[in-house]
N, C-alpha and C positions, 0 to 999 in steps of 0.2 A: 260659406262659399269657398271655393277652391281654385287655385289658379290652373289654368289649363296651357300646356305647351302650345307654343304658336305652330301652326301646320304650315308647311310650303303652299298648301292650296289656298289659304288665307291672303296670299299675296299675289294670286293670279290676277290678271287683267279681267275686270268684269265682262261678259258677253253682251255684245251689242244686240237687242232686240231684232228679231227677223222680220222688221217691217221696213216699207219704202222709206219712210221718213227717218227712221232711226238710222238706217244704212247710210243715207244721203247725208245726214248730220255728221256722221263719223268720218266721212271722207273728205279730203280737202276739197276746196272749191272747183278746181278743174276736174278731178275725179267725179265729184257729185253731179255736175253737169253732164258728164259723159254717163254716169250710171242712170240718171233721169232719163236722158234721150234713149238709152238702149232699152230701158223697161218699157217706156211709152212705146216705141217702135216694135215690141215683141209680140209674138202671137201669144194668145193665152196659155197655151201649153208651154212656152219656152219660158213664162216669166218666173217660175220657181228657180229654174237653172240660172237665170241672169242674177236673180236676187242672191242666190248661193254663192256664186262666183264674187261677186262684189262685196257680200258680206265676209267672205274669207279675206280679201283685199283689205277692207276696213279693220278687221280684227288684227291682221297682221301689222298694220300701220300703228296701233296701239302698242305693240310689244316694245318695252324699252331697249332703246339703242337700235331699232329697226332703220333709221337712217343711215347709221354708221355701217350696218350690216348689209344693206343696199350698196354703199359706196364701195365697200371691200369687194363685193362680189363682180360689181362692174370693173374693177381694176384687177380682178383675178387673184386676190390675196386674202388671207385668213377665211379660207372657205370650210365648211362642215359638211359632213355628211347629213343626210335626214336624221339618221339614228342619233348622232351627236347633238343636232339642234333639238330633237325631241327630248333627249336627257337633260339639256340645260333648261329647257322649258319646264319641264316636271320639278327641276331642282330649284327653280326661282321661286 
C-alpha cells in the first residue's frame, strides 16, 4: 500500500443532491420555507430553474467562512473578483 498525497479536491464541500428535499434540508429554515413555497408555486417548466438557483444558494451556504464573506460584502470591504474567488475555492 502506498501513501497518496492529499489532493485539494478532497477538501471540497460535498455537493448537495439535486432534489427538493436535499436542497430544502441544506438551506436555513427561513430560506427552506421560501424555496418550498417557490417550487410549489412554479409552473412545471420553471421548476428546474428554481431548483438550480436555490441549489446554488445552498451550496454557497456550505462554503467555509461564507457568513463572514457576506458580511464583508454588505459593508463593502474585503471584496474579491469572481476570478479571485474561483482561485481561492480551487486552492481550498
